[in-house]
N, C-alpha and C positions, 0 to 999 in steps of 0.2 A: 194851241194857240190861245194867246191871252191877249184879251179885248178890253181897249182902254175906256176910259168914262163916255159916256156918247158928247158928241156934239165934238170929238177930239176929229174924228176920218172922215172925210170925203168915199163915198164906194163907189165905182162905176163897175158895170160889166160889159162886153163885147163879146160876141157870137163868129166866129171861121168857121173855113166850110173848104174842103180840097177833094178832088175825084180822081184818081189813075185806073187807068186799064189795064188787064196783063199784060205781058209781053205777048206781041204774036210771033207764028214760028221763024219768020226772016230774024227778027231782034233778038230769039232766043240763039240762032244760028249764029248771031254774028257777037253774041255776051253767053257763050251757055252756062258759063261760071255766077252770071245776075243774082244776088240772092234777095229776096225779098225782107224789106229793112221796114220793121212799124215799130215807130215811137223811139228809135234807137239800138231794137233788137233784130238782130237775123234770126228770121226763121225758117232751119235746113229744112230741105225739101221741099218747100213752096215753089208756086211760081212769080216771079220776077213784076212789079209794077213797071211799067214803059213811062219815061220820063229824061229829059236829059239831067238831071241830077240823079240820086239814090230813089228818087221818088215815095221818099216816107212820105205817103198821102197822113198820118196823126203826125207829123210833126212841124207838116206844111199848114194843116187846118192849123194846129197852138199859132204857129206866127200869123196865120192870117188873123185871128183872134185875137192878137196881143197887138197887130198892126190896125183891128179896130178901134182900138183901145186909147189907142198912142196920134193915130193920123198919121202914123209913119209906113208907107208899104216897104215890105222890103224884098218880098216873091213877084217877080217882073224884073224891072229894070235891074236891082242892086243884086236879085240873086244871079240874074243872068250875069251881067259881069262877075260875080266870082265863079259862077258853073263854066260858062264859053269862054272866058274871056283869060280868067285865072286856073281852072282845072278845077275847082273845088266845088264836089258833088254832093259831100256830107251834110245831108239837111243839120245836122247840129251846129253846123257852124252858120245857118241861116237865123237857127232859132238863138245862137247869143248875140247874132246884129238884132236882132228884133226884142230882145232881154236888155242890149245895151239902149235902145232907144225908151226905154223905161221913165225914166227922169226919177223923179220923187214916188212914182206910182209903184208899187209893191204887189205883188202877185198873191192872193190868199186860197184859191179854190180855181182848180181845171175840172171841166167837164168832157167827156168824150164818149160819143157814138160812133158805134163805126156798123157800115151796111155795109155784106156782102155773102155769098152764098161759100164765099169756100178763102179761106182755110178759117177751120172752128177757132176761136180766139180763145177760147175759157180758158185751157191748161197755160195760157202765152199775160191776162193781161194782169196780173201780179208782178211778174218781171219786168210789162211793160209800164207802167206804174212806178216801180222802183226806180227802173232809169228817166224815166221822166222827173223823180223827186230828185234825180242828181243832176240831173241837165236844170233844175230850173229853181232850187235851191227851197223848196216845199217838203214836206213829210208827204210820204206813201198815202195817206190816211186824206191828205189834203185833194187827191187827186182822182175820182172816181171817172171808171168805164165800163160801158157797156158794149153788146153787141149785136146785133140782128142777123139773120139769113138773109132778110128782104122777102122771103116765101117767093121766089122768083117774079116779082112784082115789077122791078126793075131791071137794068142791065146789068146792078149790083147782084141784084137778088140773083139774077140768074147765074152769076159767075163770072160773068166778063170785068170786070177790076173791084174796087173800095172802092168805099167814098166813106168820109169822117167830117163829122159836127161836131165842132168844140167852142162852148163856154167857159170866160175867165171871170173871175173876178177878182178885184184889185180895191186896193185900197191908199191913199196920202193924206197928210196932214193937212184938217179943212185950214180954208184959205179962206182968210176972214177982212 
Protein backbone atom coordinates (compact mmCIF):
# COMPACT_ATOMS: atom_id res chain seq x y z
CA UNK A 1 0.00 0.00 0.00
CA UNK A 2 1.32 3.44 -0.91
CA UNK A 3 1.06 6.10 1.80
CA UNK A 4 0.44 9.75 0.93
CA UNK A 5 2.20 12.67 2.60
CA UNK A 6 1.15 13.43 6.18
CA UNK A 7 -1.96 15.53 6.60
CA UNK A 8 -3.71 14.31 3.47
CA UNK A 9 -5.64 11.46 5.10
CA UNK A 10 -7.92 11.19 8.10
CA UNK A 11 -7.79 7.77 9.81
CA UNK A 12 -10.30 5.97 12.01
CA UNK A 13 -10.87 2.53 13.44
CA UNK A 14 -13.89 0.65 14.69
CA UNK A 15 -14.53 -2.64 16.44
CA UNK A 16 -17.21 -5.23 15.78
CA UNK A 17 -18.16 -8.39 17.62
CA UNK A 18 -20.48 -11.29 16.95
CA UNK A 19 -21.13 -14.73 18.38
CA UNK A 20 -23.26 -17.73 17.46
CA UNK A 21 -23.83 -21.08 19.13
CA UNK A 22 -23.53 -24.33 17.24
CA UNK A 23 -26.79 -25.87 16.01
CA UNK A 24 -28.60 -28.11 18.46
CA UNK A 25 -29.79 -31.62 17.54
CA UNK A 26 -33.31 -30.42 16.56
CA UNK A 27 -31.89 -27.75 14.24
CA UNK A 28 -29.46 -30.27 12.78
CA UNK A 29 -32.34 -32.68 12.07
CA UNK A 30 -34.29 -29.89 10.33
CA UNK A 31 -31.26 -28.77 8.27
CA UNK A 32 -28.86 -31.74 8.05
CA UNK A 33 -26.84 -30.22 5.21
CA UNK A 34 -26.34 -26.79 6.81
CA UNK A 35 -22.58 -26.04 6.57
CA UNK A 36 -20.25 -24.12 8.83
CA UNK A 37 -19.28 -20.94 6.97
CA UNK A 38 -16.55 -18.64 8.27
CA UNK A 39 -15.43 -15.58 6.36
CA UNK A 40 -17.31 -16.79 3.28
CA UNK A 41 -15.52 -20.17 3.30
CA UNK A 42 -17.34 -23.47 3.85
CA UNK A 43 -15.60 -25.72 6.38
CA UNK A 44 -16.86 -29.22 5.53
CA UNK A 45 -17.39 -31.79 8.25
CA UNK A 46 -17.73 -29.17 11.00
CA UNK A 47 -20.89 -28.35 12.98
CA UNK A 48 -22.87 -25.40 11.64
CA UNK A 49 -23.67 -22.28 13.61
CA UNK A 50 -27.26 -21.41 14.48
CA UNK A 51 -28.93 -18.33 13.04
CA UNK A 52 -31.53 -16.99 10.62
CA UNK A 53 -28.83 -16.32 8.04
CA UNK A 54 -25.83 -18.52 7.25
CA UNK A 55 -24.56 -17.44 10.71
CA UNK A 56 -21.12 -16.50 9.33
CA UNK A 57 -19.81 -15.07 12.59
CA UNK A 58 -16.64 -13.74 10.91
CA UNK A 59 -18.53 -11.72 8.32
CA UNK A 60 -21.03 -10.54 10.94
CA UNK A 61 -18.22 -9.20 13.15
CA UNK A 62 -16.72 -7.45 10.10
CA UNK A 63 -20.10 -5.96 9.16
CA UNK A 64 -20.52 -4.72 12.73
CA UNK A 65 -17.06 -3.13 12.68
CA UNK A 66 -17.83 -1.32 9.42
CA UNK A 67 -21.18 -0.24 10.90
CA UNK A 68 -19.24 1.17 13.86
CA UNK A 69 -17.17 3.21 11.43
CA UNK A 70 -20.07 4.50 9.33
CA UNK A 71 -22.78 4.73 11.98
CA UNK A 72 -25.12 2.77 9.67
CA UNK A 73 -26.26 -0.51 11.21
CA UNK A 74 -26.65 -3.38 8.77
CA UNK A 75 -27.20 -6.32 11.09
CA UNK A 76 -30.58 -6.01 12.71
CA UNK A 77 -33.48 -4.47 10.78
CA UNK A 78 -31.69 -4.25 7.40
CA UNK A 79 -30.35 -7.79 7.50
CA UNK A 80 -33.70 -9.06 8.82
CA UNK A 81 -35.45 -7.54 5.79
CA UNK A 82 -32.93 -9.21 3.48
CA UNK A 83 -33.01 -12.56 5.28
CA UNK A 84 -36.54 -12.95 6.59
CA UNK A 85 -38.46 -11.04 3.92
CA UNK A 86 -36.32 -11.70 0.83
CA UNK A 87 -34.77 -15.04 1.78
CA UNK A 88 -31.18 -13.77 1.42
CA UNK A 89 -29.13 -15.67 4.01
CA UNK A 90 -25.65 -15.14 2.50
CA UNK A 91 -23.72 -12.88 4.88
CA UNK A 92 -21.56 -11.68 1.96
CA UNK A 93 -24.65 -9.70 0.89
CA UNK A 94 -24.74 -8.02 4.31
CA UNK A 95 -21.06 -7.19 3.90
CA UNK A 96 -21.78 -5.60 0.51
CA UNK A 97 -24.47 -3.49 2.20
CA UNK A 98 -21.97 -2.33 4.84
CA UNK A 99 -19.30 -1.63 2.21
CA UNK A 100 -21.80 0.52 0.27
CA UNK A 101 -22.21 2.68 3.38
CA UNK A 102 -18.49 3.51 3.53
CA UNK A 103 -18.87 6.63 1.40
CA UNK A 104 -15.43 8.22 1.17
CA UNK A 105 -13.95 5.86 3.78
CA UNK A 106 -11.46 3.35 2.37
CA UNK A 107 -10.67 0.21 4.35
CA UNK A 108 -6.94 -0.14 5.08
CA UNK A 109 -6.72 -3.12 7.40
CA UNK A 110 -8.88 -5.79 9.04
CA UNK A 111 -7.87 -7.68 12.17
CA UNK A 112 -9.94 -10.64 13.38
CA UNK A 113 -9.72 -12.70 16.55
CA UNK A 114 -11.78 -15.91 16.77
CA UNK A 115 -12.48 -17.70 20.04
CA UNK A 116 -13.72 -21.26 20.05
CA UNK A 117 -12.64 -24.69 21.19
CA UNK A 118 -13.60 -26.06 17.77
CA UNK A 119 -13.00 -26.20 14.87
CA UNK A 120 -9.23 -25.90 14.67
CA UNK A 121 -8.73 -22.99 12.27
CA UNK A 122 -4.99 -23.07 11.57
CA UNK A 123 -5.48 -24.79 8.21
CA UNK A 124 -8.29 -22.42 7.21
CA UNK A 125 -6.94 -18.98 8.12
CA UNK A 126 -5.13 -18.31 4.82
CA UNK A 127 -8.16 -19.35 2.77
CA UNK A 128 -10.45 -17.14 4.88
CA UNK A 129 -8.06 -14.18 4.51
CA UNK A 130 -8.05 -14.65 0.73
CA UNK A 131 -11.86 -14.76 0.61
CA UNK A 132 -12.10 -11.65 2.78
CA UNK A 133 -9.67 -9.90 0.44
CA UNK A 134 -11.95 -10.76 -2.49
CA UNK A 135 -15.00 -9.44 -0.65
CA UNK A 136 -13.41 -6.19 0.56
CA UNK A 137 -10.95 -5.23 -2.19
CA UNK A 138 -8.00 -5.46 0.21
CA UNK A 139 -5.07 -7.81 -0.19
CA UNK A 140 -4.67 -10.84 2.07
CA UNK A 141 -1.62 -9.06 3.54
CA UNK A 142 -3.99 -6.33 4.80
CA UNK A 143 -6.03 -8.86 6.78
CA UNK A 144 -4.86 -10.41 10.01
CA UNK A 145 -6.61 -13.33 11.66
CA UNK A 146 -5.86 -15.19 14.86
CA UNK A 147 -7.69 -17.97 16.68
CA UNK A 148 -7.69 -19.13 20.26
CA UNK A 149 -9.30 -22.15 21.86
CA UNK A 150 -10.45 -20.17 24.88
CA UNK A 151 -9.02 -22.84 27.21
CA UNK A 152 -12.52 -23.81 28.41
CA UNK A 153 -13.03 -20.50 30.23
CA UNK A 154 -16.16 -19.40 28.32
CA UNK A 155 -19.00 -21.09 26.43
CA UNK A 156 -16.89 -20.63 23.30
CA UNK A 157 -13.87 -22.19 24.96
CA UNK A 158 -16.06 -25.12 25.96
CA UNK A 159 -17.04 -25.73 22.33
CA UNK A 160 -20.60 -24.38 22.47
CA UNK A 161 -20.13 -21.82 19.69
CA UNK A 162 -17.80 -19.20 18.22
CA UNK A 163 -17.09 -15.59 19.08
CA UNK A 164 -15.27 -13.13 16.82
CA UNK A 165 -13.89 -9.66 17.43
CA UNK A 166 -12.98 -7.53 14.43
CA UNK A 167 -11.09 -4.26 14.21
CA UNK A 168 -11.14 -2.27 10.98
CA UNK A 169 -8.90 0.63 10.10
CA UNK A 170 -9.98 3.06 7.41
CA UNK A 171 -8.93 6.33 5.87
CA UNK A 172 -10.54 9.12 3.89
CA UNK A 173 -9.35 12.39 2.43
CA UNK A 174 -8.82 14.91 5.23
CA UNK A 175 -11.56 17.48 5.57
CA UNK A 176 -10.30 21.04 5.77
